[in-house]
N, C-alpha and C positions, 0 to 999 in steps of 0.2 A: 195502930198500936204496935210498938216494937215486939218482935217475937224472939224468944230464945232459940238456941239451936235445936232443943228437944221438942219445941212446940211448932216448928215450921218444916215445910217440905219445899222442894224445888222441882220444877218440871220445865222442859223445853217444848214449846209448841211450834209446829210448822204453820206459818200464816200464808194464806192465799188471797189473791185479789188486790194486793197493794199495787198502786201505779206510781206513787211518788213518796217522798220522805214525809209529807204532811199526813199521808195515810198511816204511816208508822206512828207518828206523834199522836194521832187521834186514838188509835188502838191502845197505845201506852197510857193515855190519859184516862180512858174508860176503865182499864184494868186496875189502875192505881186508885180509882175511886172506890173499889171494893174493899171491905173491911179486912185488914190484915194482909193485904196483897201488895207486893212490890214487883213491878214489871219493867223490863227493858225490851223494847222492840227494835229490831234492826232491819231496815229496808233492804240493805245490800244482801244479807244472808237469808232474808225472809223467815226469820225465827224470832220467837218471843221467849225470853228467859224469865220465868215467874217464880217468886218465892211467896208462899201462902201459908196461912194458919191451918192447923189440923182440921178445924171445923169446915173448911172450904173444900169442895170437891173439884177435881179437874174438869168435870162436866160443866160446872158453873162457870169456870174460866172460858171454856169453849163457847158456851151459850152467850157470854158477854161479848166475845169477839164477833160471833155471828150476828148478834143484835146490832153491832156497829156497822154491819154490811160486808163483812169479810169472812173467810173460812179459817178454821183452825183444826188441827189434828195433833193428837199425842203421838210421839215417835214410837216405833215398834220396840218391844222389850229387847234387852241384850240377848244374844245367842250364846251358846256354850263356847267358852274360850275368851269371853270378855269383849269381843268385837260387836258393837251395836249394829243391829240390822238396819238402823237408819242410815248407816254410812253407805249403803247401796244406793245408787242413783235411782230415782223414781223412773218408772217406765215412761210416764208422760210428764215432762217438766214444763209444759206450756209453750215450748218453742215450736212444735209441729203445727198446732192450730194458728199460731201467730204467722208462721211462714206461709200457710195456706191463705190466710187473709191478705197478706202482703202480695202474693202472686196474683190473686184475684183483682186486687186494687190496681196493680201496675198494668196488667193486661187490658183491663177495661177502661182505665182512666186515660191512658195515652191517646187513643183515638178521640175521646171526648175533648181533651185539651187541644188537640190538633184541629178539630173541626171548629172550635170556638175562636181560635187565634188565626186561622188561615181561611179567608173568605172563599178561596177557590174550592175548598173541600165542602162548602155548605150547599149540599145537594138539596133537592126539593123538600124532602122530609128529614133533613139532618137533625132538626131539633128533637124529633121523636126518637130517632136512633140514639141521640145523646142521652135522652131520658132512659131508654132501655138499658144502655150500658152503665149509666151512672147510678141507677137505683140499687143494684146489688152492692156497689161500693159504699154508698152512704148508709145502707142498712146492715148488711152482713159484715163487710170489711171493717166498718167504723163502729161496730157494736161495742167493743171494749171501751171506747171513748164515751159513748152514750151511757153505758152502765156506770162507769166511774163518775161521770158528771152528775148522775142522779144520786149516787151515794154521797158525793160531796155536797150536793144541794141539800140533802136531808140533814146534814150537819153544819149547814151555814158556811161552807168553805168553797173556795174557787181555786182551781188549779189549771194547768195547761189543758187538761182533759175537758174542763168546762168550756174554755175558749174554743177548742176544736169542735166540741159537740154543738154549742150554740151557733157558731159561725157556719158550719156545714149544714146543720138543720135549717137555718134561716135561708141559706142559699138554695137548698133543695126545695123547701116548701114554697118559697116565693116563685121558683121556676115552675113548680106544679100549678100554682095559681095562674101564672102568666100563660101557661100552655092551655089550661082547660077553661079559664074564665076570661083571659085577656086576649091579646092579638098575637101572642108569640107562637100559637099553634097553627097559624095560617100557613098553608103550603107556600113555599118560596120565601118565607121570612129569612132575612139575613141580619147578621151583625156587621154593618159596614166597617171597613178599616179606616176609621176617622177618629180624631181626638177632640172633636168639638165639645164644648161644655154647654149643655142645654138642659133645661128642666124637662122631665118626662114623668108620665104617670106610672111608669114601670111596667105597664101591661104588655109591652113588646120585648121586654128584656128577660133573658134567662142566664143563670149563673151556675149551671151544672158543672162547668170545668173547674170552678173554684171549689165546689163541694167534693168532687172526685179527686182533684189534684192534691188538695191539702191532706185528704185521708191517705193517699198513696205515699206522699212525702213523709208524713209523720209516722206511718206504720214502718217505713224503712228505717227511720231512726230508732224506733222502739225495738225492731228486730235485731239490729246490730248491737244495741245495748244489752238485750236479753242474752245474746250469744256470749258476751263477755261475762255476764253474771252467772252463766250456767255452771261454771266450774267453782263456785264459791265454796263448796264443801270438799273439793278435791284434796285440799291440804291434809285433811284428816285421813282420807283413804290412802294417800301417799305415805303418811306416817305409819299407819297400821300395816301396810303392805311391806314395810321394811323388814319386818321380822321373818324368821325362817318359817316355811310352810310345813315342813316335815321334820321329825326329830327321831334319832335312833336311841331308844331307851334300853337299859339293861335290866332284864327281869329274869330271875332264877338262872342267872349265868348265861342267858341268851340275849342276842341283840335283836331288837324288834323295832321296825319303823312305823311310827304312828303320826297322825296330824298333830301339830303343835297345840291345837286347841284342846286335845285330850290329855295334855300333861297335867299332873297333879303335884301339889306341894309334897316334897319328899322323894319324888321320882329321881332316879339317877340316869343321866343321858350322856351319850358320847359325842364329842366335838372333834372332828378330824381337822388337820391343817387346811385352811382355805374355806372352812365352813362357818356359817353364822351361828352364834350361840343362841339357842332357842328361847331361853327365858332367863330371868334373873336367878342367880344361884351362887353356890359356894363350890370351889374346886376341891374335889376329894382325891383326885389322882392325876399326876402329870404336871408339867410345867411348860409355859409357852409365853409368847408375846401376843398381846391382844390389841388390835387396832380399834380404838374406840372413837376415832376422829369424827365419824358421822354423828355420833350422839353427843360427845363431850366437847368437840372442837380442839382437843389436845392433839398436837402434831406428832408427839413422841409416843410410840407404842408402849403400852403398860406391861411390865413383866409380871406374870402371875404364877403362883405355885399352890400347893396344897394349903387350904385354909383361907385363900384370898377370895373375895367376892367378884363376880363378873356380872355384866349387864346384858340382857337380851338384845339381839340385833347387832351386837358388836362382832367383829371378825377375828377368828382365830388365825393369827399370821404365822404361828410356829408349830409347836409339837401337839401331840394327842392329849386331850383333856377329858376327864370324866367329871361332870358337874352335878351337884344335887340341887334340884329346883327349890327355891325358897319363896318365890312369888310367881304367880301365874295370872293370865287373863288381865282383868282391869287393874290389878294391883301392881303390875310391872312398871318400871320407869318409862318405858316407851308409851304405854297406855296413859300414864299420868301426863306425859308431855303432850299427847294428843288432846287430852282434856284441857291443858293450858292453852293450846292453839284455839280450841273451840270457844273457851271462855273469852279469849282475847278478841276473836272475830265477833262474838255476840256483843261485846262491850264497846266495839269501835263504831262510833256513829258515822253513817255514810253522809257525804256532803249532799245537801238538798239541791236538786237541779235548779240551775239559774233560771231556766224558763218557768218553773213552777213559782219561784219567788216573784218574778216579774208579773206572771199571770195573776197571782193573788191580789195584786193592786190593779192591774190593767183590766181584768174581766169586770169587776164591779163598776169601774169607771165607764167602760163601754156600754154596759147594760143601762147604767144611769143616763148616759148620753142618748141612747136609743129611746128610752122612755121620755126624756126631755124633748127630743126631736118630735116624737109623736104628739106630745102635749102642745108643743109650740105650733105645729101646723094645724092641729085641730082647733086651737084657740084663734088661729088666723083665719079660720073659715075656709081653708083650702080643700076641705073634703076628706073623707076617710081614706080613699084610695091614695091620694097624693101624700097624706100624712104617714100612712102605713108604708108606702114605698120608701120614703126618706128614712124611716126608723129601721126598716129591714136592711136598707143599703148600708147603714152604719154598722150593723152586725156583720154583714157580708165583707165589707172592706177591712173589718177588724180581724177577720179570720186569717191566721198567720201562715200563708203559704211558705214563705222563706224560713219561718221558724222551724219547720220540719227538717230543713236542710242545714240550719245553722250549726247544730252540734255534730250530727253524723258526718257531714262533709269535712269539717275541720279535723274531726277525730280520725276519719279514714286516711286523709292525706298525712296528718301528723304521725299516725301509727305506722303508715306505710313507709314514711321517711325514717322513722325510728327503727323499723325492722332492717332497713338497709344499713343503718349504723350500729346494729346489734342491740337495739332497745325495744322491748315489747311493753306497750302500755295496755293495762287490762280493761280500762273502761273510763267513761267521762267523769265519774265521781272521784277518780284518783287525781285529776288535774287540779282541782281547787286546792287540794292540800299542798301541792308543790309551791304555791305562792306564799304560804304561811310558814313553812318549816324554817327554823333558825338553828337547830342543832342536828348534827348527823353522827350517829353512833356506828362505829365500824368494828365488825368482828375481825379479829386478827387473822386467825388461821383460814387460809383459802380466799381471803378477801384482800387484806393488805399484804399478806405473804402468799407464797405459791401453794401452801397446804401439803407439801411433800418434803421429806427429808432430802437435803442436798449437802454434798461435800463442799465446805466453804474454804477450808485452809489446811495446809500441811506444814507442820513444824518439824524440822529434822535435827538430829544430833550432829555434832561436828564430824565431818568426813562422810556423811551419808547423803546420797543423792535422792532428790524428791522422786525422780522417775523410778528408782529402784524400790522405794517405799510403796509407791502406787502399784507397781507391778506385783510385788509379793503380797501386800495386804489385799489388793483388789482381787487377786486370784483366789485367795482363801475365802474372802467375804462373798465372792460370786457363787460359792457352793452353798451358802446359807440362805434360808428363806426370810430371815429377820429383816424388817424394813430398814433399819439403820445399816445393816450389812449391805443391803441392796443399793443404798445411797452411796456407800463407799465404792462398790463395784461399778456403779454407773459413772461416777466421777472419774475413776481410773480408766474405764473404757473410753470415755469421751476424750481424755488427754493422750492415751497411748494407743488406742485401737484394740487389738486382740490381747487376751490375757492367757497365761499358761494354766494348765490343769493341775490342781493340787493332788497330793497322795496322802493316804492315811488321815483324811479329814475327820475331825471330831467336833461336835458342838458341846460346849460346857454350859448347861443351863444357867442363866443369870449372870454369866461372867464373860463369855465370848467364844472364840473358836481357835482351834489349833490344827496344824497339819504340816506336811512337807511340800515345799514349792522350790523347784529347781535345785534340789539338794539341801535347801536351808530348812531348819526346824523353825516354823513361824508361829507366833502367838499374836492374836489381835483381839482386844477387848478391854475390860475394865483394868484399872491399875492393880486391883486385887488379884487378877489372874497372873500378872507378872510377879507379884509378891509371892504367890504360891510356888513359883519357880526360882525364888531367891534373886529376883531382879528388881532394881530400883530405877526410877526415872532420874536422869541427870538434872541438875539445878535448872538449866534453861528450859527443858521439857516440862518439869514440874511447874515452873512459873507459867508456861503457856497453857498447861491444863487448868491451873487455877483461874487464869484470866478468862479462858473460854467458858468455864462453868459459872463464873461471876456474871458473864454476859448472857447466861441462860442457854448456852450451847452444850451439846453432848461431846465430851472429850473421849477419844478412843486411843489407847496406847498400842504401839506396834513394836514387837521385838523379834529378833531372830538370832540364832547361833549364840544364845546366852546373853545378849545385850539389848537394852531398850534403845530403839533407834528413832522413833518418831511419835508425835501426837497428832491425830487427825481431829479437825473440828467439823461436826455435822450439826446442822440445824435447819429449821424451816426458813428458807431464804425469802427476803422481801422482794416483791415484784418490782421490776425496773421502773414501772410507771407510777408507783404508789405515791412517791414524794410529790411529783408534778400534779397528780390528781388531787391530793390534799390541799395543795396551794390553790388550785382552781376552785375547790369547794369553799375555801375561805373567801375567795374573791366574790363568790355568790352570796356572801353574808351568812355562811353556816359555820358553826363552831364544831370542829371534829373531836370526837371522844373515842378512844381505843378501848374496846371491851373484849376480855379474853378469860378463858379458864386456865391459861398458863400461869406460871409463877410471875411475881412482880419483876424480877430481874430480866426475864425474857421480854415481858411487855414493855418495860421502860427502854430496853435496848432497841426494840423495833420502833417505838415511838420517837426516840432520838434520831433514828435513821430517816424517818419520813417527815419530821417536822411537827410532831404533836407534842404539846407541853406536858411535862410530867404530872401536873395536877389534873390533866384531862385523861389519865390512864386509870382504868378500873380493871384490876387483875384478880385472878383466883376466884372467879365467879362460877358457881355451879350452874349446870345447864338450866335447871328449873328456876334459877334466880335471875337469869338474863331478862326475863319479862318484868321482874320486879324493879330492875335498874331502869328500864324504859318508863315504867309507871312513876318511879320516883322523880325522874327528870320532868315528866309531864305535870306532876304535882307541883313542881317548882315554877310552873307557868310556861315551860318551853314547848314548842311544837317540834316533835322529834321525828327525824327520818332515821331508818336503820338499814344498814347494808350487811348482809350475811349470806352464808352458803350452806350451812349444815342443818341437820335435824334439830340440833340444840338451839338454833336461831329461829326456828319456825314460829314459836309462840311470840317471841319478841318482835318478829317481822309483822305478825298479825296485830299485835298490840300497838305498834308504832303508828303515828299519824300517817307516815308514808313508809312502806316497806319496799326495799330494793333488793331483789334476790339475784345472786350471781348465777348465771346460766350454767356455769361449770359445777354447780353444787347439786344437792340432793333434790329429788322431786318435791319433798315435803316443804323445803324452803322456797322453792320456785312457786309452788301453789299458794303458799301463805303470803307471798309478797304482792305488792300492787304493781310494781314495775320489775321486769326481768332484764338483766344485763347479759345478753347472749355472749358477748365477747370475753367475759371473765376478767375484764380490765377495769380497774377502779376509775379510770378516766371516763368510762361509760356512765358512771354515776353522775358526774358533773354534766355530761352531755344530756343525760336523761332529764335532769332537773331543768336545764336550759330549754330543751325541746318541749317539755311539759308546760313550762311557764309560757312559752311562745304559743303553743297550741291553745292554752287557756285564754290568752290574750286575743287570739283569732276568734275563738268561740264568742267571747264577750263583744267584740266589734261586730260579728255576724248578728248576734242577738239585738244589738243596738239598731243596726240598719233594718233588720227584719221587722222591728216594731216601728222604726222611724217612718217608713213609708206608710204604715197603717195610720199613724198619727197625722201625717201630712195630708192624707186623703180623707180623713174623717170630716173635716169642715165641708168638703165637696159633697160628701154623702149626706150630711145633716142638712145641707142647703137644697137637697133634691137634685143635684147636678151630676150624679154618678153615672157616667156613660159606661156600658159594659167594656168597651175597648180601653178606656182609661183604667178601669179596674184591672183588666187582664194585663195591660202593659205594665202597670205598676207592680203587679205580682211577678211578672216575668223579669222585669228589671231587677227587683230585689233578689230574686232567686239567682240570676246570673251574677249579680254583685257578690252574693254570699259564696257562690262557687269559685269565682275568680279570687276572692279574698283568701279562701281556704287553700287554693292551689299555690299561693305564695309560700306556703310551708315547705314545698318541695325544694326550695332553695336553701333550706337550713343546712349549715355545715358544722361538722364536729370541729372543735377548736384544736 
């Protein structure tokens, strides 16, 4: 029954014990069957977001999850200052025991496989040594597979865990029977190196290498995947750590340094040049330029003075400010953005593993075939031993040795090659999405553009040399801390080298700077600054200023000795490679859309420069609304990739079907993305999608061959003709093929 906002509550539960996406679907189904409960369970983040009626207790939700065979826990309460305690990484995230099981399996399985495959190593009691080594692998190391298989069986489901558990158990138990009750335990028994096909009662055959080898291979795959999932919550921590840790408050006329978490609404605090603003507030004293690019994506610093609002975690780039706190803790814009990221991560369905989808069909077929084989041989009067041998052989040959290598080897080679090209792929679940994306949303600042102010053009009055303008204006701006002034100084230094030192320098808040340079009285700033000194721009310079501002650039007037001499254009410059990269993205079947918080004139000017259609420009978007733009595109049926670099992009990156974070950006954006582009070059986005698609194709072909050899050998097993050497050779061949196929990714080249 639908609940109103006043009748319902929400809680986020940490879920444990899930091994695949079907586990998440099972928990979600059970929770949604409860009255008044709506739940979304995410396998990737291992969280359940549950909305429930007032009459339902959180304990009931936890009990339902536990009855389904998994664990659930309510997150710790928020601590003072609004940062949730749950954002701290758990002491034991499950990776340590998984690593211990993997090491155990590898150390013990290698000699077992070697003895089974190399007759020269088969000493007199080698089979009993194999049993001693394999037993801990099949019991202790493989325990997570057996536990998951039992949970799945209770709910009538079959996943890759079921296939692993059934296959390894069958191989191990049959080997036990052959050793203790058959002839396999006889001293001097060997598995000869021959591939003859002959019927056997199975009493002299052991398959311990299959049981131990499969466990080791697949544990390796699970471990590498778990490592990539380990940082799923790091985006939230990166966001919350952006804020200032300490703040200087003014109390009773004294300055006192306290932790930011102790700030209260109404407190007045001091922000010196170069410091971060501690929390959202209103300026009550001073004037400055505030660099809000990390939060808003705006490339131009915002001028603030008394009465203006400022946002926590932004940088004071100019003068001294006194700010009165208006929002603290969980109410701040930064905290709200962290919540957006969290919601987007919880709502983003992880791609179900290909192996699980195949196993859901393959496992029941294999079990049915094994039972059919048993029934056929019993009905033929061949005796229980021969019938059981054939049935168990079907289960053994179905156990997917190569399947454990299929995904991790392709992923390791693909990610290794990606790292060489400046592309970091976070996990296998990312790859499936790259095949489907048809729209790519590009954040403007820092992604398509450089993200920093640059001197782009110099317009001079008649009789004025550009070099003289740059020398005088650059010298004066070099003495200012303002980001636009620094852009002018950097541009002048790049063209001229050293700059003279100004005298009588003065900063005029909100207007510009003035001073004496080489004996000239110089003014650099807004046109209004010149007007205060009764100077006007000549017609040519006025036209240049108007055209620059129409294109979304910042126009700076320069005057000396009582005359206006030049207009400088400063803007966030487009990266040299952006136009080429956007052309390549189109060639991959993607529609590029430019998304920015800047004004429409700036956005359309940049779009025209890089080849994006005007109708594909979305401008003047507030940071918290970027995620809504992505949701709207998804609601239109598009599969959306998002490229961004700022904190303001983090929620949208998490919401997008595929998030590509520029490695030159903030930690929050990098953690929220699925792929990280280390180079900071948009061309890397096209390379990343190409490499991901090729890696996915390799995984798919690996999975095909991993199952194909099983399918090809099943008739031999069902006919009772499964020789241990044939089984071992088939497994070895498929594993070598999978490795060789994966290594082909090393030849991938960036376009």
